[in-house]
N, C-alpha and C positions, 0 to 999 in steps of 0.2 A: 262346429270348429274342433272341438275335443277329439270327436271320431276321426276328423282328417288328420290331426296331429298324431294320434295313436297309429292311424294306418301308415303315415309317413314314417314313423319311427320303426314300426315292424318291417317295412320295405327295407329301409335302411339297414336294420340288423341282419336281415336275411341276406341282402346282397354283400354286405361286409363279410359275413360268415362264409358265404360262397367264394368270396375273392380269397379268403385265407385258405381255404380247401384247396382251390385251383392252384395257388401260388405254392402250397406245400407239395401238391402232386407235381407240379413242373420241376421243384427241386429234387423230388424222388426219381423223376425222369432223367436228370442230368446224372444222378449218381448211379442209376440203372444202366445207361447206355455209356457212360464214360469212365467215371471214376472207378466203379467197381471192377470192370474188366482191366482197366490199365494198371490199377494197383496190384491186382494179383499178378500181373506181368512183371511188374517192378520188384516185388517182394518175394515172388515165388511161394506165396502163403498158401495157395490153393491150386490144386492141379486141375486145370480146365479141360483137358483132353488126354488121351492115352495114344500116343504115337506108336507105340509098340503093338497095338492091335490093328490087324489087317482089316481093311475096309469091308471085305467080304464076310468077315466074322462079326464086326460091329453093326452092319446093317441087318443082320439077323438076331442081335441081341435084344431081348424083349424089353429090358430097361431102356435101351436106347428108343427103340420104337415107341414105347409108351410115354416116354418124355417128349418125343416129337409130336405125338398125336395131342398130348395135353397143351403143347405150345400151339399147335394149329387151332385148336378149339379157342384158346385165349385170343389169337389174332381174329378169328372169325367172330368172336363176340365183339370186340373193339371195332371191327368194320360193319357189324350189324347196326351198332349203336349209331355211328356216324350216318350210315345209309338210311336208317329209319328216322332220325331226327332232320335229316335233310330232304324228306319226302314232302312235297307240298301240302297234303292233307294233314300230316302230322304238325307241321309248322302253323298252319291256321288254326289247328285245335290248341296247340300250346298258346298261341297269341291270344285266342278267344277266352281260355281258362285262366291262364297265368298274368295275361297282360304284360306290364313292363318287366315282369319276372321271367319272361320267355327265354330272352338271352341267357340269364343267369341259369335258368334250368338246363339249357344246352350245355353250357360250360360244366355245370355240376355233374351231369350225366357222362360226359366226356371224361372228366377227372376221375369219376368213380370207375368207369371202365378201365381207365389207365392204371389206377390202383389195383384192380383186380388183376390186370395182366402182369404187373411188377411183382405183387405179392406170390401169384400162384405160378410164375414162369419156372420151367424145369430146365436147368442146365443139362446139357448132354456131355457128360464126363467120361462116358465109356467108349467114344469113338475118337479117332485121330482128328488133329486140327488140319484145315485145309492149307494153311500156312503157320509158321511160328518162327520167330526171330530168337534164336537160343544161343548164339555164338558171340563171345566177347570180341570186341567191345560194344557191338551193336545190341546186345541183349540188354545192356544198360541205357545206352543213348537213343536207341529207337523208341522205348517206352516213353522217356522224358519229351521226344519229339512229338509224339502222338499226344501226350498230355497238353503240350503247349498248343498245339493245333486245335484240339478239342476245346480248349478254353478260348481261343480266338473264334471259333465257329459259335460257340454258345454266347459269346459277347456280342457277335453280328447278329444273332437270332433274337436276342433281347432287345437291341437297338432296333430292329426292324418292327418287332411287335410295338414298341413305343411309338414309332414314327406313324403306324397305321392305327393310332388311338387305342391304347391299351384299356382305359376305362370302359369305352364303349364296347370292345371285344368281350370284357368280362361282365357286362350288363349294368355297370355302376351308374354310367352316364344316363341310361334310360330311367333309373330310379330317380336320380338327382333331378333331371328335368321334370319328371311326373310330379315330384313333391313340391316343385316351385310352380306347377301348373303351366309349364312351357310346351307341353306336348311331347312329340317325338323330337329327339336331337338331330338337327341338321348334320348331313355328312361334311366333315371338315378334312378333305384331302386336298393337298396341294397339286397343283398341275404336274409337278415333278413325281410326286408319289403316284398319281394317276398314270403316268407315262411308265413308270417301274412295274406297276401291277400288269400293265398289258403286254409287256415282254418277259414276263416270268410264268412259267407254269405253276410254280409255287413260290411265294415270297422267301421261304428258308430252305428250298428243295436242295439246293447245292450243298449247303451247310449240313443238313441231316445226312445227305449221302456220304460226306467225309466222316462225319461222326459214326455213322453205322458201319462203314467198310475199312476206315483207317486204324487198324488196331496191330499191336505186335503179334497177336495170335488170333486166328478167326476158327472158332469152334462151330460145330454143325448147327448148334440152335442159333448162334448169331447169324450164320449164313441164311437161316430160315427167316429170322426177323428182318434182316437187311433185304433180302430179296422179295419178301412180301411186301414190306413198307414201300419199297421202290416202285412196286406196280399198282399201288393204291391211286386212283384217279384224282390227281390234283391235291392230295392230302398227305400229311406226315402225322407222327404221334405227338403233336404238340396240343396240349389241353385247351380247348376252347378256341381253336383256331384252324380255319381251313382257307386254302387260296381263293376259293371262289366266293368267300363270304367276309371280305374285308373291305370296309366296315360292314358289318351285317345289320340291317334294320329288320327285324321280324315283321312278316307281313301276314 
């Protein structure tokens, strides 16, 4: 009985630590995609592009090309993590080795890949912006409008995640059911939620598109991030969350 209790405590601690790490990674993602870009536009604190540099010169600049190459590598790394862990043999191996922690492991590796992308992302400041709102009064009002719209989109994203059983997405419910000896948690999706999933390519695809594209100034690295993410098959950069896996029961 003592060993079962110790095992349950270890599983709970691991799942809660994983939840904290994924939650922090989600907050970092919001800051990376929204607050930092819009804040720079409002304050003018950081120059995100060089409009005086011609495109013909910028695209031959080694610093611009090296930054773009680094960003492509980071995006490829994030995609490789998603693709590898979505591969059936890997899912079965994780399930057989980690048991109820398989979903938590997926969320942890997703959040870890996301943290690497955020920490090592290289802004391209030596090239012109594709667009930039710089003339008053829109240079003040448009960034505020972007901030408001981003806030609404992130609120919708959080609401959708909660609707689709956030504890199960993070692997907490699986550990809870195992500690109580109840086996696998049954899927609890309302008919309305199931109908919503069948009509969406990705539950937060539209909101992520708005967050990625709706900015006062679009730099070259942001174009790369937005264009690459939009072409991912049914997924977006949300830690532990993919449209084809809601709710995910590791098999």
